C-alpha positions as a Markdown table, in Angstrom:
| # | Residue | x | y | z |
|---|---|---|---|---|
| 1 | Met | -8.8 | -3.3 | -14.4 |
| 2 | Asn | -10.3 | 0.1 | -15.7 |
| 3 | Tyr | -9.5 | 0.5 | -19.2 |
| 4 | Asp | -8.5 | 4.2 | -18.9 |
| 5 | Arg | -6.3 | 3.4 | -16.0 |
| 6 | Glu | -4.5 | 0.6 | -18.0 |
| 7 | Lys | -3.9 | 3.1 | -20.9 |
| 8 | Ser | -2.5 | 5.8 | -18.6 |
| 9 | Ile | -0.2 | 3.5 | -16.8 |
| 10 | Ile | 1.2 | 2.1 | -20.1 |
| 11 | Arg | 1.5 | 5.7 | -21.6 |
| 12 | Thr | 3.4 | 6.9 | -18.6 |
| 13 | Ser | 5.7 | 3.8 | -18.6 |
| 14 | Ile | 6.5 | 4.2 | -22.4 |
| 15 | Ile | 7.4 | 7.8 | -21.7 |
| 16 | Gly | 9.8 | 6.6 | -19.1 |
| 17 | Val | 11.3 | 3.9 | -21.3 |
| 18 | Ile | 12.2 | 6.5 | -24.0 |
| 19 | Ala | 13.4 | 9.2 | -21.5 |
| 20 | Asn | 15.5 | 6.6 | -19.7 |
| 21 | Val | 17.2 | 5.2 | -22.9 |
| 22 | Val | 18.0 | 8.7 | -24.0 |
| 23 | Leu | 19.7 | 9.4 | -20.6 |
| 24 | Val | 21.4 | 6.0 | -20.8 |
| 25 | Ala | 23.0 | 6.9 | -24.2 |
| 26 | Phe | 24.2 | 10.4 | -23.1 |
| 27 | Lys | 25.6 | 9.3 | -19.8 |
| 28 | Ala | 27.3 | 6.2 | -21.2 |
| 29 | Val | 29.0 | 8.2 | -23.7 |
| 30 | Val | 30.2 | 10.8 | -21.2 |
| 31 | Gly | 31.2 | 8.2 | -18.6 |
| 32 | Ile | 33.3 | 6.3 | -21.2 |
| 33 | Phe | 35.1 | 9.5 | -22.5 |
| 34 | Ala | 35.6 | 10.7 | -19.0 |
| 35 | Asn | 36.6 | 7.3 | -17.6 |
| 36 | Ser | 34.1 | 7.9 | -14.8 |
| 37 | Ile | 32.8 | 5.0 | -12.8 |
| 38 | Ala | 30.2 | 7.2 | -11.3 |
| 39 | Ile | 28.6 | 8.5 | -14.5 |
| 40 | Ile | 28.7 | 4.9 | -16.0 |
| 41 | Leu | 26.9 | 3.5 | -12.9 |
| 42 | Asp | 24.4 | 6.5 | -13.2 |
| 43 | Ala | 23.8 | 5.2 | -16.8 |
| 44 | Val | 23.4 | 1.6 | -15.6 |
| 45 | Asn | 21.0 | 2.7 | -13.2 |
| 46 | Asn | 19.0 | 4.5 | -15.9 |
| 47 | Leu | 19.0 | 1.4 | -17.9 |
| 48 | Ser | 17.5 | -0.5 | -15.0 |
| 49 | Asp | 14.8 | 2.2 | -14.7 |
| 50 | Ala | 14.0 | 1.7 | -18.5 |
| 51 | Leu | 13.7 | -2.1 | -17.7 |
| 52 | Ser | 11.5 | -1.4 | -14.9 |
| 53 | Ser | 9.1 | 0.6 | -17.0 |
| 54 | Val | 9.0 | -2.3 | -19.5 |
| 55 | Ile | 8.1 | -4.7 | -16.7 |
| 56 | Thr | 5.4 | -2.3 | -15.6 |
| 57 | Ile | 3.9 | -2.4 | -19.0 |
| 58 | Val | 3.9 | -6.2 | -19.1 |
| 59 | Gly | 2.6 | -6.4 | -15.6 |
| 60 | Thr | -0.2 | -3.8 | -16.3 |
| 61 | Lys | -1.3 | -6.0 | -19.5 |
| 62 | Leu | -1.3 | -9.2 | -17.6 |
| 63 | Ser | -3.1 | -7.9 | -14.6 |
| 64 | Ser | -6.0 | -6.5 | -16.8 |
| 65 | Lys | -7.0 | -9.9 | -17.8 |
| 66 | Ala | -10.5 | -10.7 | -17.1 |
| 67 | Pro | -11.5 | -13.1 | -14.2 |
| 68 | Asp | -11.9 | -16.7 | -15.0 |
| 69 | Lys | -12.9 | -19.9 | -13.3 |
| 70 | Lys | -9.5 | -20.6 | -11.9 |
| 71 | His | -8.8 | -16.9 | -10.8 |
| 72 | Pro | -12.4 | -15.6 | -10.1 |
| 73 | Tyr | -10.9 | -12.5 | -8.3 |
| 74 | Gly | -8.9 | -11.5 | -11.6 |
| 75 | Tyr | -5.2 | -11.0 | -12.1 |
| 76 | Gly | -4.9 | -7.6 | -10.4 |
| 77 | Arg | -2.3 | -8.7 | -7.8 |
| 78 | Ile | 0.0 | -9.3 | -10.7 |
| 79 | Glu | 1.0 | -5.6 | -10.4 |
| 80 | Tyr | 2.3 | -6.3 | -7.0 |
| 81 | Ile | 4.6 | -9.1 | -8.5 |
| 82 | Thr | 5.7 | -6.4 | -11.0 |
| 83 | Ser | 6.8 | -4.1 | -8.1 |
| 84 | Val | 8.7 | -7.0 | -6.5 |
| 85 | Val | 10.5 | -7.6 | -9.8 |
| 86 | Ile | 11.4 | -3.9 | -10.0 |
| 87 | Ala | 12.7 | -4.0 | -6.5 |
| 88 | Val | 15.0 | -7.1 | -7.2 |
| 89 | Ile | 16.3 | -5.3 | -10.2 |
| 90 | Val | 17.1 | -2.1 | -8.2 |
| 91 | Leu | 18.8 | -4.2 | -5.5 |
| 92 | Leu | 21.0 | -6.1 | -8.1 |
| 93 | Ala | 21.9 | -2.7 | -9.7 |
| 94 | Gly | 22.8 | -1.4 | -6.3 |
| 95 | Val | 24.8 | -4.5 | -5.1 |
| 96 | Thr | 26.7 | -4.7 | -8.5 |
| 97 | Ser | 27.6 | -1.1 | -8.4 |
| 98 | Leu | 28.6 | -1.2 | -4.8 |
| 99 | Arg | 31.2 | -4.0 | -5.7 |
| 100 | Glu | 32.6 | -2.0 | -8.7 |
| 101 | Ser | 32.8 | 1.2 | -6.7 |
| 102 | Ala | 34.7 | -0.5 | -3.7 |
| 103 | Val | 37.4 | -1.5 | -6.1 |
| 104 | Lys | 37.8 | 2.1 | -7.4 |
| 105 | Ile | 38.5 | 3.3 | -3.8 |
| 106 | Phe | 41.6 | 1.1 | -3.6 |
| 107 | Glu | 42.5 | 1.3 | -7.3 |
| 108 | Pro | 41.5 | 4.9 | -8.4 |
| 109 | Gln | 41.9 | 5.7 | -11.9 |
| 110 | Gln | 42.5 | 9.0 | -13.6 |
| 111 | Thr | 39.4 | 10.8 | -14.9 |
| 112 | Asp | 39.0 | 13.4 | -17.6 |
| 113 | Tyr | 35.9 | 15.5 | -17.1 |
| 114 | Ser | 35.1 | 18.4 | -19.4 |
| 115 | Val | 32.6 | 21.3 | -19.4 |
| 116 | Pro | 30.4 | 19.4 | -21.9 |
| 117 | Ser | 30.2 | 16.4 | -19.7 |
| 118 | Val | 29.3 | 18.4 | -16.7 |
| 119 | Val | 26.5 | 20.1 | -18.8 |
| 120 | Val | 25.2 | 16.7 | -19.7 |
| 121 | Ile | 25.1 | 15.5 | -16.0 |
| 122 | Ala | 23.3 | 18.7 | -15.0 |
| 123 | Ala | 20.7 | 18.3 | -17.8 |
| 124 | Ala | 20.2 | 14.7 | -16.7 |
| 125 | Ile | 19.4 | 15.9 | -13.1 |
| 126 | Val | 16.8 | 18.2 | -14.3 |
| 127 | Ala | 15.3 | 15.5 | -16.7 |
| 128 | Lys | 15.4 | 13.0 | -13.8 |
| 129 | Ile | 13.4 | 15.5 | -11.4 |
| 130 | Ile | 10.8 | 16.0 | -14.1 |
| 131 | Ile | 10.5 | 12.2 | -14.7 |
| 132 | Gly | 10.3 | 11.5 | -11.0 |
| 133 | Lys | 7.6 | 14.0 | -10.3 |
| 134 | Tyr | 5.5 | 13.0 | -13.3 |
| 135 | Phe | 5.7 | 9.3 | -12.5 |
| 136 | Lys | 5.0 | 9.9 | -8.8 |
| 137 | Ser | 1.9 | 12.1 | -9.4 |
| 138 | Gln | 0.7 | 9.5 | -12.1 |
| 139 | Gly | 1.3 | 6.6 | -9.6 |
| 140 | Glu | -0.8 | 8.4 | -6.8 |
| 141 | Lys | -3.4 | 9.4 | -9.2 |
| 142 | Leu | -3.8 | 5.8 | -10.7 |
| 143 | Asn | -3.2 | 4.0 | -7.5 |
| 144 | Ser | -0.2 | 2.2 | -9.1 |
| 145 | Gln | 2.6 | 1.0 | -6.7 |
| 146 | Ser | 4.9 | 0.3 | -9.7 |
| 147 | Leu | 4.7 | 3.9 | -11.1 |
| 148 | Thr | 5.0 | 5.4 | -7.6 |
| 149 | Ala | 8.1 | 3.2 | -7.0 |
| 150 | Ser | 9.5 | 4.3 | -10.4 |
| 151 | Gly | 8.9 | 7.9 | -9.6 |
| 152 | Ala | 10.6 | 7.6 | -6.2 |
| 153 | Asp | 13.5 | 5.9 | -7.8 |
| 154 | Ala | 13.9 | 8.6 | -10.3 |
| 155 | Leu | 14.1 | 11.3 | -7.8 |
| 156 | Phe | 16.7 | 9.3 | -6.0 |
| 157 | Asp | 18.5 | 9.2 | -9.3 |
| 158 | Ala | 18.5 | 12.9 | -9.4 |
| 159 | Ile | 20.1 | 13.1 | -6.1 |
| 160 | Leu | 22.7 | 10.6 | -7.0 |
| 161 | Ser | 23.4 | 12.4 | -10.3 |
| 162 | Gly | 23.9 | 15.5 | -8.1 |
| 163 | Gly | 26.6 | 13.6 | -6.3 |
| 164 | Thr | 28.2 | 12.6 | -9.6 |
| 165 | Leu | 28.1 | 16.3 | -10.7 |
| 166 | Val | 30.0 | 17.3 | -7.4 |
| 167 | Thr | 32.5 | 14.6 | -8.2 |
| 168 | Ala | 33.0 | 16.0 | -11.6 |
| 169 | Val | 33.4 | 19.7 | -10.3 |
| 170 | Val | 36.0 | 18.4 | -7.7 |
| 171 | Ser | 38.0 | 16.5 | -10.1 |
| 172 | Met | 38.1 | 19.5 | -12.7 |
| 173 | Leu | 39.0 | 22.2 | -10.1 |
| 174 | Trp | 41.3 | 20.4 | -7.7 |
| 175 | Gly | 42.2 | 17.0 | -9.5 |
| 176 | Ile | 41.0 | 14.9 | -6.6 |
| 177 | Ser | 39.2 | 11.7 | -7.5 |
| 178 | Leu | 36.0 | 10.8 | -5.4 |
| 179 | Glu | 34.8 | 8.3 | -7.8 |
| 180 | Gly | 35.0 | 5.3 | -5.6 |
| 181 | Ile | 33.6 | 7.1 | -2.7 |
| 182 | Met | 30.8 | 8.5 | -4.5 |
| 183 | Gly | 29.9 | 5.2 | -6.3 |
| 184 | Val | 29.7 | 3.6 | -2.9 |
| 185 | Leu | 27.5 | 6.2 | -1.5 |
| 186 | Ile | 25.2 | 5.8 | -4.7 |
| 187 | Ser | 25.2 | 2.2 | -4.4 |
| 188 | Ile | 24.1 | 2.3 | -0.7 |
| 189 | Ile | 21.3 | 4.7 | -1.6 |
| 190 | Ile | 20.1 | 2.4 | -4.5 |
| 191 | Ile | 20.0 | -0.6 | -2.3 |
| 192 | Lys | 18.1 | 1.3 | 0.3 |
| 193 | Ser | 15.6 | 2.3 | -2.4 |
| 194 | Gly | 15.3 | -1.3 | -3.5 |
| 195 | Val | 14.6 | -2.5 | 0.2 |
| 196 | Glu | 11.9 | 0.1 | 0.6 |
| 197 | Ile | 10.2 | -0.7 | -2.7 |
| 198 | Leu | 10.4 | -4.4 | -1.7 |
| 199 | Thr | 9.0 | -3.9 | 1.9 |
| 200 | Asp | 6.1 | -1.7 | 0.7 |
| 201 | Thr | 5.1 | -4.2 | -1.9 |
| 202 | Leu | 5.4 | -7.2 | 0.3 |
| 203 | Asn | 3.2 | -5.5 | 2.9 |
| 204 | Ser | 0.5 | -5.1 | 0.1 |
| 205 | Ile | 0.8 | -8.8 | -0.7 |
| 206 | Ile | 0.6 | -9.8 | 3.0 |
| 207 | Gly | -2.2 | -7.5 | 3.8 |
| 208 | Val | -2.0 | -4.3 | 5.8 |
| 209 | Arg | -4.5 | -2.4 | 7.8 |
| 210 | Ala | -7.1 | -0.6 | 5.6 |
| 211 | Asp | -6.6 | 3.1 | 5.2 |
| 212 | Lys | -8.3 | 4.9 | 8.1 |
| 213 | Glu | -9.6 | 7.7 | 6.0 |
| 214 | Leu | -11.2 | 5.3 | 3.6 |
| 215 | Thr | -12.8 | 3.2 | 6.4 |
| 216 | Asp | -14.1 | 6.4 | 8.1 |
| 217 | Asn | -15.6 | 7.6 | 4.9 |
| 218 | Leu | -17.2 | 4.1 | 4.2 |
| 219 | Lys | -18.7 | 3.9 | 7.7 |
| 220 | Glu | -20.0 | 7.5 | 7.5 |
| 221 | Lys | -21.6 | 6.5 | 4.1 |
| 222 | Ile | -23.3 | 3.4 | 5.4 |
| 223 | Asn | -24.5 | 5.0 | 8.5 |
| 224 | Ser | -26.2 | 7.8 | 6.4 |
| 225 | Phe | -28.9 | 5.5 | 5.5 |
| 226 | Asp | -32.2 | 5.6 | 7.3 |
| 227 | Gly | -32.5 | 2.3 | 9.4 |
| 228 | Val | -28.9 | 1.9 | 10.0 |
| 229 | Lys | -28.0 | 2.1 | 13.7 |
| 230 | Gly | -24.2 | 1.4 | 13.4 |
| 231 | Thr | -21.5 | -0.2 | 11.1 |
| 232 | Phe | -19.1 | -2.9 | 12.4 |
| 233 | Asp | -16.7 | -5.6 | 11.4 |
| 234 | Leu | -15.6 | -3.6 | 8.3 |
| 235 | Thr | -12.9 | -5.7 | 6.4 |
| 236 | Leu | -11.4 | -4.8 | 3.1 |
| 237 | His | -9.5 | -7.3 | 0.8 |
| 238 | Asn | -7.4 | -6.1 | -2.0 |
| 239 | Tyr | -7.1 | -8.1 | -5.2 |
| 240 | Gly | -5.1 | -5.4 | -7.0 |
| 241 | Pro | -4.8 | -1.7 | -6.7 |
| 242 | Ser | -8.2 | -1.1 | -8.7 |
| 243 | Lys | -10.3 | -4.0 | -7.2 |
| 244 | Ile | -11.3 | -4.0 | -3.5 |
| 245 | Met | -13.8 | -6.3 | -2.1 |
| 246 | Gly | -15.2 | -6.0 | 1.5 |
| 247 | Thr | -17.6 | -7.1 | 4.2 |
| 248 | Ala | -19.4 | -5.3 | 7.0 |
| 249 | His | -22.2 | -5.8 | 9.5 |
| 250 | Val | -24.9 | -3.1 | 10.0 |
| 251 | Glu | -27.1 | -2.9 | 13.0 |
| 252 | Val | -30.8 | -2.5 | 12.5 |
| 253 | Ala | -34.0 | -2.8 | 14.5 |
| 254 | Asp | -35.0 | -6.4 | 15.0 |
| 255 | Ser | -38.6 | -5.3 | 13.9 |
| 256 | Met | -37.5 | -4.9 | 10.3 |
| 257 | Ser | -38.9 | -7.3 | 7.8 |
| 258 | Ala | -36.7 | -9.3 | 5.5 |
| 259 | Lys | -38.1 | -7.2 | 2.6 |
| 260 | Glu | -36.9 | -3.9 | 4.3 |
| 261 | Ile | -33.5 | -5.3 | 5.1 |
| 262 | His | -33.3 | -6.6 | 1.5 |
| 263 | Arg | -34.0 | -3.1 | 0.1 |
| 264 | Leu | -31.7 | -1.4 | 2.6 |
| 265 | Thr | -28.7 | -3.7 | 2.0 |
| 266 | Arg | -29.1 | -3.4 | -1.8 |
| 267 | Arg | -29.1 | 0.3 | -1.8 |
| 268 | Ile | -26.1 | 0.4 | 0.5 |
| 269 | Ser | -24.1 | -2.1 | -1.7 |
| 270 | Thr | -24.9 | -0.2 | -4.9 |
| 271 | Glu | -24.1 | 3.3 | -3.7 |
| 272 | Val | -20.9 | 2.2 | -2.2 |
| 273 | Phe | -19.7 | 0.5 | -5.3 |
| 274 | Val | -20.8 | 3.6 | -7.4 |
| 275 | Glu | -19.0 | 6.0 | -4.9 |
| 276 | Phe | -16.0 | 3.9 | -3.7 |
| 277 | Gly | -15.6 | 1.2 | -6.4 |
| 278 | Ile | -15.8 | -1.4 | -3.6 |
| 279 | Val | -17.8 | -4.7 | -3.9 |
| 280 | Leu | -19.3 | -4.8 | -0.4 |
| 281 | Thr | -21.2 | -7.8 | 1.2 |
| 282 | Leu | -23.3 | -6.9 | 4.2 |
| 283 | Gly | -24.4 | -8.9 | 7.2 |
| 284 | Ile | -26.9 | -7.9 | 9.8 |
| 285 | Tyr | -27.0 | -7.3 | 13.6 |
| 286 | Ala | -30.5 | -7.1 | 15.1 |
| 287 | Ser | -31.0 | -4.5 | 17.8 |
| 288 | Asn | -33.4 | -4.7 | 20.5 |
| 289 | Asp | -31.8 | -2.5 | 23.3 |
| 290 | Thr | -35.0 | -0.9 | 24.5 |
| 291 | Gly | -36.9 | -1.1 | 27.7 |
| 292 | Arg | -35.2 | -3.5 | 30.3 |
| 293 | Phe | -32.9 | -4.8 | 27.6 |
| 294 | Ala | -31.4 | -1.3 | 27.5 |
| 295 | Glu | -30.6 | -1.7 | 31.2 |
| 296 | Ile | -28.9 | -5.1 | 30.6 |
| 297 | Lys | -26.9 | -3.6 | 27.7 |
| 298 | Lys | -25.8 | -0.7 | 29.9 |
| 299 | Thr | -24.6 | -3.1 | 32.7 |
| 300 | Val | -22.8 | -5.2 | 30.1 |
| 301 | Gln | -21.1 | -2.2 | 28.6 |
| 302 | Gln | -19.9 | -1.1 | 32.0 |
| 303 | Ile | -18.3 | -4.5 | 32.6 |
| 304 | Val | -16.8 | -4.7 | 29.1 |
| 305 | Thr | -15.4 | -1.2 | 29.1 |
| 306 | Ala | -13.7 | -1.8 | 32.5 |
| 307 | His | -11.3 | -4.0 | 30.6 |
| 308 | Lys | -8.9 | -1.7 | 29.0 |
| 309 | Glu | -7.8 | -4.3 | 26.4 |
| 310 | Val | -11.3 | -4.2 | 24.9 |
| 311 | Leu | -11.4 | -1.7 | 21.8 |
| 312 | Gln | -15.0 | -2.2 | 21.1 |
| 313 | Met | -18.3 | -3.9 | 21.9 |
| 314 | His | -21.0 | -4.4 | 19.4 |
| 315 | Gly | -23.8 | -6.6 | 18.1 |
| 316 | Phe | -25.6 | -6.8 | 21.5 |
| 317 | Tyr | -28.8 | -8.8 | 21.4 |
| 318 | Ala | -30.9 | -10.2 | 24.4 |
| 319 | Asp | -33.5 | -12.8 | 23.5 |
| 320 | Asp | -36.0 | -13.9 | 26.3 |
| 321 | Asp | -37.3 | -16.7 | 24.2 |
| 322 | Thr | -33.9 | -18.5 | 24.2 |
| 323 | Lys | -32.8 | -16.8 | 27.4 |
| 324 | Ser | -29.6 | -15.8 | 25.7 |
| 325 | Val | -27.5 | -12.8 | 25.5 |
| 326 | Ser | -24.8 | -12.4 | 22.6 |
| 327 | Phe | -22.5 | -9.6 | 21.7 |
| 328 | Asp | -19.0 | -9.2 | 20.0 |
| 329 | Ile | -15.9 | -7.7 | 21.4 |
| 330 | Ile | -12.7 | -6.5 | 19.8 |
| 331 | Val | -9.6 | -7.0 | 21.8 |
| 332 | Asp | -6.2 | -5.2 | 21.3 |
| 333 | Phe | -3.7 | -7.5 | 19.5 |
| 334 | Asp | -1.3 | -7.2 | 22.4 |
| 335 | Ala | -3.7 | -8.9 | 24.9 |
| 336 | Asp | -4.6 | -12.4 | 25.5 |
| 337 | Ala | -8.2 | -12.3 | 23.8 |
| 338 | Asp | -9.3 | -15.7 | 25.2 |
| 339 | Asp | -8.5 | -14.7 | 28.7 |
| 340 | Val | -10.2 | -11.3 | 28.3 |
| 341 | Arg | -13.3 | -12.9 | 27.0 |
| 342 | Asp | -13.4 | -15.7 | 29.8 |
| 343 | Ser | -13.1 | -12.8 | 32.3 |
| 344 | Ile | -15.9 | -10.8 | 30.9 |
| 345 | Lys | -18.1 | -13.9 | 30.6 |
| 346 | Lys | -17.6 | -14.7 | 34.2 |
| 347 | Glu | -18.5 | -11.2 | 35.4 |
| 348 | Val | -21.6 | -10.9 | 33.1 |
| 349 | Ser | -22.7 | -14.4 | 34.1 |
| 350 | Glu | -22.7 | -13.3 | 37.8 |
| 351 | Lys | -25.0 | -10.4 | 37.1 |
| 352 | Phe | -27.4 | -12.2 | 34.7 |
| 353 | Ser | -27.2 | -16.0 | 35.7 |
| 354 | Glu | -30.5 | -16.5 | 34.0 |
| 355 | Tyr | -29.1 | -16.0 | 30.5 |
| 356 | Asn | -26.7 | -18.1 | 28.4 |
| 357 | Leu | -23.9 | -15.9 | 27.1 |
| 358 | Asp | -22.3 | -16.1 | 23.7 |
| 359 | Ile | -19.4 | -13.7 | 23.4 |
| 360 | Val | -17.8 | -13.6 | 19.9 |
| 361 | Leu | -14.2 | -12.5 | 19.5 |
| 362 | Asp | -13.8 | -10.0 | 16.5 |
| 363 | Ser | -10.4 | -8.9 | 15.2 |
| 364 | Asp | -9.3 | -5.4 | 15.0 |
| 365 | Tyr | -9.1 | -5.4 | 11.2 |
| 366 | Ser | -10.0 | -1.6 | 10.6 |
| 367 | Asp | -10.5 | 1.6 | 12.6 |
């Protein structure tokens, strides 16, 4: 993990711990004196936020450990585990508050709000908005799911505290108790937030499609090198928010020497790492689509593109020495890839029976 990134995440989390502990103290005092379950639940929620920040600090420190023989890719994915723990804490807080609030609907208690308590709640709303925006901006800047999740949670808290404020004002003006109802609404929103954090984090652990803007920029960068005729099969593997490794194939003329290919791929890998921070391994597709091979390729492409399930064809190579034609196709996930390949192979074989066909099925990993 980048040292500056680690320091920034920890510094932001410490600010969150301090701010939330202060809010817990104020809200707990106001909630106890006002006999308000909504404010007390608000305080408990802030306590869980403080705990989340502590967990983020611990997770960040652990994920910054250097790679070793047992974990050669490093410990960056611990940050995702941290986010899962935070989501579970949020969910537990929501379920607990839901149970307590439901009781208050059927067994309402008299509350005793005052002007100072309303002022404290209003100040807490402002504080939570500031904390939420700060955490969210830092999370996006540092690519930290834990900070982004904490920021979103803090902004939710501001909305929930706004509901508590409404409850307090209604109680003061008309003597109507909305404690239980408001507590249930707060609990449902907390649970929803927890589920969303958990879903986003689990998606990152399972592996999701690479960001289109990133893959487009990567391909544009690679294609800008002299000698590169196209970039294909780009895959990216995330080993933590700050460590991405990937592979790609570049198409070059089959007349290039091993020395020229070596120089080219070295330059590409180096510049991609400097610009994007991605460790990229490159494979090669040889291209000889000139002369009569160009006509063969054109005919094959017409056959392939007639199958709407095929998203892309690449890596075409015709070899007269071995009497073979090879190419790769990417088939839509919703189609039966084997059936599509078999159909294409039959049609191409009918046109070019003198060649042996090798059609490779690639997966649609990125745009």
